[in-house]
C-alpha beads as a LAMMPS data file, in Angstrom:
LAMMPS data file: protein, C-alpha beads

352 atoms
351 bonds

1 atom types
1 bond types

-500.0 500.0 xlo xhi
-500.0 500.0 ylo yhi
-500.0 500.0 zlo zhi

Masses

1 110.0

Atoms # bond

1 1 1 454.261 -126.417 -214.062
2 1 1 453.125 -129.970 -213.289
3 1 1 453.754 -131.439 -209.876
4 1 1 456.198 -134.313 -209.634
5 1 1 454.660 -137.598 -208.551
6 1 1 456.400 -139.025 -205.460
7 1 1 458.041 -142.405 -205.864
8 1 1 456.058 -144.919 -203.761
9 1 1 459.201 -147.004 -203.269
10 1 1 460.875 -144.081 -201.532
11 1 1 457.855 -143.752 -199.244
12 1 1 458.227 -147.240 -197.795
13 1 1 459.440 -147.050 -194.220
14 1 1 461.949 -149.385 -192.644
15 1 1 459.216 -151.440 -190.993
16 1 1 457.268 -151.914 -194.232
17 1 1 460.420 -152.854 -196.154
18 1 1 461.403 -155.405 -193.566
19 1 1 457.948 -156.951 -193.457
20 1 1 457.817 -157.126 -197.249
21 1 1 461.216 -158.849 -197.292
22 1 1 460.113 -161.466 -194.771
23 1 1 456.798 -162.016 -196.557
24 1 1 458.472 -162.565 -199.939
25 1 1 461.018 -164.939 -198.422
26 1 1 458.247 -166.952 -196.747
27 1 1 456.275 -167.160 -199.974
28 1 1 459.285 -168.184 -202.076
29 1 1 460.136 -170.947 -199.617
30 1 1 456.659 -172.341 -198.927
31 1 1 454.630 -171.375 -201.977
32 1 1 451.595 -170.583 -199.841
33 1 1 449.959 -167.182 -199.291
34 1 1 451.423 -165.596 -196.172
35 1 1 449.087 -164.403 -193.416
36 1 1 449.622 -162.091 -190.485
37 1 1 449.669 -165.047 -188.072
38 1 1 452.617 -166.611 -189.913
39 1 1 454.485 -163.324 -189.919
40 1 1 453.798 -162.702 -186.221
41 1 1 455.633 -165.950 -185.399
42 1 1 458.706 -164.915 -187.387
43 1 1 461.661 -164.078 -185.143
44 1 1 462.810 -161.310 -187.473
45 1 1 459.604 -159.335 -186.915
46 1 1 459.102 -157.911 -183.462
47 1 1 455.651 -156.556 -184.276
48 1 1 452.186 -157.159 -182.899
49 1 1 449.623 -158.971 -185.112
50 1 1 447.606 -155.755 -185.343
51 1 1 450.626 -153.774 -186.562
52 1 1 451.461 -156.498 -189.063
53 1 1 447.914 -156.403 -190.449
54 1 1 448.091 -152.616 -190.800
55 1 1 451.426 -152.714 -192.606
56 1 1 450.218 -155.490 -194.893
57 1 1 447.153 -153.413 -195.703
58 1 1 449.406 -150.488 -196.639
59 1 1 451.604 -152.712 -198.804
60 1 1 448.549 -154.089 -200.574
61 1 1 447.200 -150.613 -201.229
62 1 1 450.551 -149.593 -202.714
63 1 1 450.546 -152.633 -205.001
64 1 1 453.401 -154.659 -203.512
65 1 1 451.280 -157.614 -202.371
66 1 1 447.861 -158.979 -203.197
67 1 1 445.337 -161.412 -201.772
68 1 1 444.374 -164.483 -203.808
69 1 1 440.628 -165.113 -203.827
70 1 1 441.021 -168.458 -202.054
71 1 1 443.101 -167.272 -199.117
72 1 1 443.297 -164.620 -196.458
73 1 1 447.074 -164.560 -196.885
74 1 1 449.065 -162.348 -199.240
75 1 1 451.447 -163.030 -202.112
76 1 1 453.948 -160.675 -203.780
77 1 1 452.971 -158.864 -206.966
78 1 1 455.432 -158.234 -209.795
79 1 1 456.060 -154.843 -208.229
80 1 1 456.714 -156.483 -204.889
81 1 1 459.177 -158.929 -206.410
82 1 1 460.907 -156.109 -208.275
83 1 1 461.366 -154.039 -205.110
84 1 1 462.536 -157.154 -203.267
85 1 1 465.145 -157.973 -205.924
86 1 1 466.372 -154.395 -206.384
87 1 1 466.337 -153.123 -202.813
88 1 1 465.944 -155.903 -200.260
89 1 1 467.845 -158.871 -201.613
90 1 1 471.432 -159.537 -200.576
91 1 1 473.131 -161.719 -203.176
92 1 1 476.154 -163.604 -201.922
93 1 1 478.801 -164.878 -204.338
94 1 1 479.005 -168.629 -204.687
95 1 1 481.203 -170.445 -202.238
96 1 1 484.461 -171.725 -203.651
97 1 1 483.362 -175.353 -203.363
98 1 1 480.234 -174.775 -205.417
99 1 1 482.146 -172.698 -207.943
100 1 1 484.629 -175.544 -208.319
101 1 1 481.800 -178.010 -208.973
102 1 1 480.420 -175.726 -211.678
103 1 1 483.873 -175.338 -213.214
104 1 1 484.302 -179.112 -213.437
105 1 1 481.162 -179.299 -215.551
106 1 1 482.990 -177.545 -218.383
107 1 1 485.194 -180.408 -219.499
108 1 1 488.012 -179.336 -221.830
109 1 1 488.194 -180.582 -225.382
110 1 1 484.508 -180.414 -226.304
111 1 1 483.147 -178.719 -229.397
112 1 1 481.480 -175.310 -229.128
113 1 1 478.053 -176.929 -229.478
114 1 1 478.848 -179.421 -226.718
115 1 1 480.043 -176.660 -224.409
116 1 1 476.871 -174.621 -225.016
117 1 1 474.628 -177.620 -224.449
118 1 1 476.600 -178.445 -221.313
119 1 1 476.025 -174.936 -219.971
120 1 1 472.298 -175.189 -220.644
121 1 1 472.119 -178.608 -218.971
122 1 1 474.128 -177.303 -216.019
123 1 1 471.823 -174.334 -215.430
124 1 1 468.805 -176.628 -215.579
125 1 1 470.296 -179.243 -213.260
126 1 1 471.519 -176.795 -210.614
127 1 1 468.384 -174.611 -210.482
128 1 1 465.781 -177.295 -211.354
129 1 1 464.316 -174.847 -213.866
130 1 1 464.840 -174.285 -217.590
131 1 1 468.332 -173.322 -218.746
132 1 1 468.872 -171.453 -222.013
133 1 1 471.996 -170.415 -223.918
134 1 1 471.976 -168.452 -227.175
135 1 1 474.431 -169.494 -229.852
136 1 1 477.482 -167.244 -230.179
137 1 1 477.267 -164.221 -232.398
138 1 1 479.569 -164.716 -235.337
139 1 1 482.352 -162.256 -235.791
140 1 1 481.526 -159.750 -238.506
141 1 1 482.834 -161.071 -241.800
142 1 1 485.078 -158.793 -243.835
143 1 1 484.719 -158.753 -247.601
144 1 1 487.788 -159.853 -249.562
145 1 1 486.186 -160.503 -252.928
146 1 1 482.701 -160.973 -254.337
147 1 1 481.423 -162.436 -257.585
148 1 1 477.859 -162.739 -258.880
149 1 1 476.681 -165.351 -261.389
150 1 1 473.216 -165.398 -263.004
151 1 1 470.942 -168.381 -262.357
152 1 1 467.525 -169.195 -263.769
153 1 1 464.309 -167.651 -262.464
154 1 1 465.588 -164.262 -261.238
155 1 1 468.131 -165.936 -258.996
156 1 1 471.762 -164.998 -258.526
157 1 1 474.626 -166.967 -257.019
158 1 1 476.717 -164.723 -254.773
159 1 1 480.233 -166.091 -254.195
160 1 1 481.764 -164.308 -251.205
161 1 1 485.367 -164.587 -250.119
162 1 1 485.371 -163.357 -246.520
163 1 1 488.008 -162.811 -243.853
164 1 1 491.186 -164.487 -245.017
165 1 1 490.103 -167.164 -247.479
166 1 1 486.714 -168.490 -246.327
167 1 1 484.298 -168.903 -249.255
168 1 1 480.520 -168.671 -248.887
169 1 1 477.960 -169.316 -251.597
170 1 1 474.561 -167.662 -251.198
171 1 1 471.637 -167.907 -253.602
172 1 1 469.618 -164.698 -253.650
173 1 1 466.326 -163.823 -255.318
174 1 1 466.099 -160.555 -257.222
175 1 1 463.213 -158.424 -258.458
176 1 1 464.378 -158.677 -262.082
177 1 1 466.787 -160.687 -264.168
178 1 1 470.355 -159.432 -264.405
179 1 1 472.693 -160.135 -267.279
180 1 1 476.124 -161.632 -266.679
181 1 1 477.689 -158.315 -267.703
182 1 1 475.609 -156.336 -265.174
183 1 1 476.528 -158.742 -262.387
184 1 1 480.211 -158.586 -263.305
185 1 1 480.146 -154.791 -263.219
186 1 1 478.309 -154.801 -259.863
187 1 1 480.906 -157.161 -258.410
188 1 1 483.773 -155.052 -259.701
189 1 1 482.194 -151.923 -258.186
190 1 1 481.835 -153.561 -254.751
191 1 1 485.353 -155.047 -254.826
192 1 1 486.863 -151.714 -255.833
193 1 1 485.112 -149.626 -253.183
194 1 1 484.455 -151.999 -250.261
195 1 1 487.087 -154.739 -250.109
196 1 1 488.251 -155.119 -246.503
197 1 1 485.053 -153.686 -245.033
198 1 1 482.547 -155.636 -242.916
199 1 1 479.735 -157.218 -244.940
200 1 1 476.973 -155.849 -242.752
201 1 1 478.589 -152.407 -242.771
202 1 1 478.769 -152.450 -246.570
203 1 1 475.139 -153.486 -246.884
204 1 1 474.027 -150.885 -244.372
205 1 1 475.947 -148.066 -246.037
206 1 1 474.795 -148.908 -249.538
207 1 1 471.179 -149.521 -248.635
208 1 1 470.572 -146.693 -246.190
209 1 1 472.879 -143.943 -247.382
210 1 1 472.315 -144.419 -251.108
211 1 1 468.611 -145.259 -251.029
212 1 1 467.755 -141.563 -250.931
213 1 1 469.853 -140.928 -254.050
214 1 1 468.626 -143.879 -256.132
215 1 1 467.298 -141.626 -258.866
216 1 1 470.823 -140.275 -259.422
217 1 1 472.552 -143.669 -259.649
218 1 1 473.638 -145.341 -262.812
219 1 1 472.711 -148.961 -263.588
220 1 1 475.961 -150.350 -262.186
221 1 1 475.450 -148.723 -258.779
222 1 1 471.784 -149.735 -258.691
223 1 1 472.759 -153.334 -259.384
224 1 1 475.481 -153.170 -256.707
225 1 1 473.003 -151.861 -254.126
226 1 1 470.501 -154.571 -255.012
227 1 1 473.121 -157.319 -254.752
228 1 1 474.587 -156.016 -251.485
229 1 1 471.161 -155.622 -249.894
230 1 1 470.310 -159.264 -250.518
231 1 1 473.629 -161.063 -250.207
232 1 1 475.578 -159.217 -247.486
233 1 1 474.867 -159.294 -243.801
234 1 1 473.965 -162.226 -241.523
235 1 1 472.410 -165.396 -242.831
236 1 1 468.630 -165.264 -242.261
237 1 1 467.370 -167.179 -239.216
238 1 1 470.902 -167.625 -237.892
239 1 1 469.823 -166.802 -234.356
240 1 1 469.128 -169.792 -232.166
241 1 1 469.500 -171.151 -228.676
242 1 1 469.825 -174.413 -226.806
243 1 1 467.249 -175.078 -224.103
244 1 1 467.284 -177.708 -221.370
245 1 1 464.975 -178.657 -218.523
246 1 1 461.768 -177.045 -219.757
247 1 1 459.815 -179.987 -218.322
248 1 1 461.109 -178.943 -214.878
249 1 1 458.587 -176.107 -215.041
250 1 1 455.800 -178.658 -214.757
251 1 1 456.897 -179.248 -211.150
252 1 1 455.934 -175.726 -210.077
253 1 1 452.329 -175.272 -208.999
254 1 1 452.491 -171.629 -210.052
255 1 1 452.853 -172.728 -213.676
256 1 1 451.457 -176.271 -213.747
257 1 1 448.126 -175.101 -212.361
258 1 1 447.128 -174.082 -215.885
259 1 1 447.650 -176.614 -218.651
260 1 1 446.900 -173.926 -221.226
261 1 1 449.590 -171.626 -219.812
262 1 1 452.166 -174.423 -219.974
263 1 1 451.143 -175.270 -223.535
264 1 1 451.571 -171.656 -224.641
265 1 1 454.902 -171.454 -222.841
266 1 1 456.230 -174.609 -224.496
267 1 1 454.950 -173.374 -227.872
268 1 1 456.939 -170.175 -227.333
269 1 1 460.047 -172.247 -226.567
270 1 1 459.597 -174.142 -229.837
271 1 1 458.884 -171.091 -231.979
272 1 1 461.825 -169.275 -230.354
273 1 1 461.127 -165.867 -231.908
274 1 1 459.825 -164.072 -228.789
275 1 1 462.370 -165.562 -226.412
276 1 1 465.227 -164.817 -228.805
277 1 1 464.090 -161.215 -229.062
278 1 1 464.035 -160.926 -225.273
279 1 1 467.467 -162.523 -224.888
280 1 1 468.882 -160.321 -227.641
281 1 1 467.971 -157.279 -225.539
282 1 1 470.246 -158.641 -222.801
283 1 1 473.292 -159.113 -225.032
284 1 1 474.351 -155.470 -224.777
285 1 1 473.536 -155.117 -221.067
286 1 1 476.091 -155.182 -218.301
287 1 1 475.896 -158.129 -215.920
288 1 1 472.798 -159.950 -214.756
289 1 1 469.401 -158.841 -216.078
290 1 1 466.099 -159.921 -214.508
291 1 1 462.657 -159.805 -216.122
292 1 1 459.821 -160.504 -213.687
293 1 1 456.389 -161.447 -215.003
294 1 1 454.968 -158.954 -217.479
295 1 1 458.227 -156.959 -217.480
296 1 1 459.371 -159.188 -220.362
297 1 1 456.723 -157.662 -222.607
298 1 1 455.487 -161.093 -223.693
299 1 1 452.196 -162.324 -222.294
300 1 1 453.285 -165.945 -222.432
301 1 1 455.997 -165.155 -219.852
302 1 1 453.697 -163.289 -217.449
303 1 1 453.971 -166.062 -214.848
304 1 1 457.731 -166.445 -215.250
305 1 1 460.945 -164.719 -214.333
306 1 1 463.928 -164.751 -216.674
307 1 1 467.401 -164.231 -215.189
308 1 1 470.132 -163.677 -217.794
309 1 1 473.775 -162.705 -218.166
310 1 1 475.927 -162.202 -221.284
311 1 1 478.953 -164.419 -221.860
312 1 1 482.058 -163.002 -223.488
313 1 1 485.370 -163.893 -225.081
314 1 1 488.262 -161.428 -225.151
315 1 1 485.926 -158.655 -224.050
316 1 1 483.442 -159.245 -226.885
317 1 1 479.943 -160.428 -226.026
318 1 1 479.182 -163.695 -227.814
319 1 1 475.710 -164.456 -226.491
320 1 1 473.437 -164.713 -223.491
321 1 1 472.544 -167.477 -221.066
322 1 1 469.931 -167.643 -218.384
323 1 1 467.323 -169.425 -216.327
324 1 1 463.561 -169.399 -216.882
325 1 1 461.317 -170.266 -213.974
326 1 1 458.309 -169.097 -211.998
327 1 1 458.290 -165.628 -210.474
328 1 1 458.457 -167.482 -207.143
329 1 1 462.104 -168.454 -207.555
330 1 1 464.997 -168.286 -205.123
331 1 1 466.589 -165.183 -206.674
332 1 1 469.438 -165.034 -204.161
333 1 1 470.590 -168.448 -205.413
334 1 1 469.728 -168.201 -209.123
335 1 1 471.413 -164.829 -209.703
336 1 1 474.966 -165.857 -208.656
337 1 1 474.613 -169.201 -210.488
338 1 1 473.720 -167.437 -213.746
339 1 1 476.503 -164.886 -213.271
340 1 1 479.145 -167.530 -212.519
341 1 1 478.040 -169.821 -215.348
342 1 1 478.304 -166.952 -217.838
343 1 1 481.885 -166.308 -216.755
344 1 1 482.780 -169.988 -216.871
345 1 1 481.244 -170.418 -220.330
346 1 1 483.271 -167.520 -221.693
347 1 1 486.425 -169.084 -220.230
348 1 1 485.551 -172.508 -221.645
349 1 1 485.216 -171.036 -225.152
350 1 1 488.683 -169.488 -224.937
351 1 1 491.062 -171.756 -226.885
352 1 1 493.974 -170.473 -224.785

Bonds

1 1 1 2
2 1 2 3
3 1 3 4
4 1 4 5
5 1 5 6
6 1 6 7
7 1 7 8
8 1 8 9
9 1 9 10
10 1 10 11
11 1 11 12
12 1 12 13
13 1 13 14
14 1 14 15
15 1 15 16
16 1 16 17
17 1 17 18
18 1 18 19
19 1 19 20
20 1 20 21
21 1 21 22
22 1 22 23
23 1 23 24
24 1 24 25
25 1 25 26
26 1 26 27
27 1 27 28
28 1 28 29
29 1 29 30
30 1 30 31
31 1 31 32
32 1 32 33
33 1 33 34
34 1 34 35
35 1 35 36
36 1 36 37
37 1 37 38
38 1 38 39
39 1 39 40
40 1 40 41
41 1 41 42
42 1 42 43
43 1 43 44
44 1 44 45
45 1 45 46
46 1 46 47
47 1 47 48
48 1 48 49
49 1 49 50
50 1 50 51
51 1 51 52
52 1 52 53
53 1 53 54
54 1 54 55
55 1 55 56
56 1 56 57
57 1 57 58
58 1 58 59
59 1 59 60
60 1 60 61
61 1 61 62
62 1 62 63
63 1 63 64
64 1 64 65
65 1 65 66
66 1 66 67
67 1 67 68
68 1 68 69
69 1 69 70
70 1 70 71
71 1 71 72
72 1 72 73
73 1 73 74
74 1 74 75
75 1 75 76
76 1 76 77
77 1 77 78
78 1 78 79
79 1 79 80
80 1 80 81
81 1 81 82
82 1 82 83
83 1 83 84
84 1 84 85
85 1 85 86
86 1 86 87
87 1 87 88
88 1 88 89
89 1 89 90
90 1 90 91
91 1 91 92
92 1 92 93
93 1 93 94
94 1 94 95
95 1 95 96
96 1 96 97
97 1 97 98
98 1 98 99
99 1 99 100
100 1 100 101
101 1 101 102
102 1 102 103
103 1 103 104
104 1 104 105
105 1 105 106
106 1 106 107
107 1 107 108
108 1 108 109
109 1 109 110
110 1 110 111
111 1 111 112
112 1 112 113
113 1 113 114
114 1 114 115
115 1 115 116
116 1 116 117
117 1 117 118
118 1 118 119
119 1 119 120
120 1 120 121
121 1 121 122
122 1 122 123
123 1 123 124
124 1 124 125
125 1 125 126
126 1 126 127
127 1 127 128
128 1 128 129
129 1 129 130
130 1 130 131
131 1 131 132
132 1 132 133
133 1 133 134
134 1 134 135
135 1 135 136
136 1 136 137
137 1 137 138
138 1 138 139
139 1 139 140
140 1 140 141
141 1 141 142
142 1 142 143
143 1 143 144
144 1 144 145
145 1 145 146
146 1 146 147
147 1 147 148
148 1 148 149
149 1 149 150
150 1 150 151
151 1 151 152
152 1 152 153
153 1 153 154
154 1 154 155
155 1 155 156
156 1 156 157
157 1 157 158
158 1 158 159
159 1 159 160
160 1 160 161
161 1 161 162
162 1 162 163
163 1 163 164
164 1 164 165
165 1 165 166
166 1 166 167
167 1 167 168
168 1 168 169
169 1 169 170
170 1 170 171
171 1 171 172
172 1 172 173
173 1 173 174
174 1 174 175
175 1 175 176
176 1 176 177
177 1 177 178
178 1 178 179
179 1 179 180
180 1 180 181
181 1 181 182
182 1 182 183
183 1 183 184
184 1 184 185
185 1 185 186
186 1 186 187
187 1 187 188
188 1 188 189
189 1 189 190
190 1 190 191
191 1 191 192
192 1 192 193
193 1 193 194
194 1 194 195
195 1 195 196
196 1 196 197
197 1 197 198
198 1 198 199
199 1 199 200
200 1 200 201
201 1 201 202
202 1 202 203
203 1 203 204
204 1 204 205
205 1 205 206
206 1 206 207
207 1 207 208
208 1 208 209
209 1 209 210
210 1 210 211
211 1 211 212
212 1 212 213
213 1 213 214
214 1 214 215
215 1 215 216
216 1 216 217
217 1 217 218
218 1 218 219
219 1 219 220
220 1 220 221
221 1 221 222
222 1 222 223
223 1 223 224
224 1 224 225
225 1 225 226
226 1 226 227
227 1 227 228
228 1 228 229
229 1 229 230
230 1 230 231
231 1 231 232
232 1 232 233
233 1 233 234
234 1 234 235
235 1 235 236
236 1 236 237
237 1 237 238
238 1 238 239
239 1 239 240
240 1 240 241
241 1 241 242
242 1 242 243
243 1 243 244
244 1 244 245
245 1 245 246
246 1 246 247
247 1 247 248
248 1 248 249
249 1 249 250
250 1 250 251
251 1 251 252
252 1 252 253
253 1 253 254
254 1 254 255
255 1 255 256
256 1 256 257
257 1 257 258
258 1 258 259
259 1 259 260
260 1 260 261
261 1 261 262
262 1 262 263
263 1 263 264
264 1 264 265
265 1 265 266
266 1 266 267
267 1 267 268
268 1 268 269
269 1 269 270
270 1 270 271
271 1 271 272
272 1 272 273
273 1 273 274
274 1 274 275
275 1 275 276
276 1 276 277
277 1 277 278
278 1 278 279
279 1 279 280
280 1 280 281
281 1 281 282
282 1 282 283
283 1 283 284
284 1 284 285
285 1 285 286
286 1 286 287
287 1 287 288
288 1 288 289
289 1 289 290
290 1 290 291
291 1 291 292
292 1 292 293
293 1 293 294
294 1 294 295
295 1 295 296
296 1 296 297
297 1 297 298
298 1 298 299
299 1 299 300
300 1 300 301
301 1 301 302
302 1 302 303
303 1 303 304
304 1 304 305
305 1 305 306
306 1 306 307
307 1 307 308
308 1 308 309
309 1 309 310
310 1 310 311
311 1 311 312
312 1 312 313
313 1 313 314
314 1 314 315
315 1 315 316
316 1 316 317
317 1 317 318
318 1 318 319
319 1 319 320
320 1 320 321
321 1 321 322
322 1 322 323
323 1 323 324
324 1 324 325
325 1 325 326
326 1 326 327
327 1 327 328
328 1 328 329
329 1 329 330
330 1 330 331
331 1 331 332
332 1 332 333
333 1 333 334
334 1 334 335
335 1 335 336
336 1 336 337
337 1 337 338
338 1 338 339
339 1 339 340
340 1 340 341
341 1 341 342
342 1 342 343
343 1 343 344
344 1 344 345
345 1 345 346
346 1 346 347
347 1 347 348
348 1 348 349
349 1 349 350
350 1 350 351
351 1 351 352
C-alpha cells in the first residue's frame, strides 16, 4: 500500500501563515519584492529579523514565495497566491454606499447589448483592469415545424419554426444531393417524432443514439439524421463576449514589462477562442471562480488572474462576467465587486 503524501498547506504553522499573509499584502500594495527588513518593521509581525528570515526560507522551500534574480526580497508564487486567496484572505461585502453607486450604473430602459457593455465598462472602470462579459446563452429552442428545400451545389435550406412562431432559415451543406421528395420525407419524419422537443436535444439523440444503428436505417431516417445533425443545435460561432479596459493592463509593470507578452495577450482577446473556453467553464460553477496564473491552462494568461462569476435570470445561468488583471491584484476588493456586479446584471436583465 502506497503512503499518502502529506498536504504541505496543512503543515504551515500559524506563524508561517501570518507572515505569508503580510508578505502578499505588502507585495500587492507596493509591487516590489518584500525583504525581511520590511517585514520586521510591520506592526502585525512581532518577530525578530532572524526568525523572519528563517520562516521566509521555509516558505520559499515549500514553493509559496520566490526570489527574483534582481532582488534579495521575495514575491508570491502562484501557489502562494492560491493559499492566500483560499485560506488567508477575508473578503468583506461591499458597503451599501458603494453598492448603490454600482446599482446606479445599470440605467433602466437600455437594450440587452447596452446593459452588457455597461457591465463590462463598469468592471473596468471600478477595478482599473479589463472587464469582460459573455453574451447570454439563448434559451433552448423547441421545434414546432421543420421544412427542407433543395438548393444548388449540395446545399439545403432548412426552415425552422421554433418556440411559438419564430422562423429561422439556415443554409446547410450536405455530403450529397438530396431530392425534394427525400427532403420532404425527412421533414415529415422529424415533425412526426420530435415536434415540441428542444432542437439540440433532437440533434443529440438522432446523431448519437442512432449513429450506431446507421446500417439498419432506411433512407428516410438516414436523411433525417443528416439534416438534424447539420441544421439543429446552436448557430456556429454564436459565443462571444464584450471586453472593456484591456489597455488598462499596460499600466501594470508585471505585464507591461514584456511587450511580447502584452501582444500575445491582446491577440488572445481578439481571437476570443481561449478566453471563451475558460469563461465557459465558469458558467456552471457556483459563485466566484478565480484562476491564478497558469491555473487557467492557457500560457498567454500565465501572468494574469481571472476573477469570474455567473449572472442569472430566474435561476437560469445566462453567462459569465469577470475581471482580468495581473496576479498582483487586490483580490479582497475585486472579488466582491465581481460578485455584486453579476447579481446586479442579472437583476438589470429582468424585465419585471
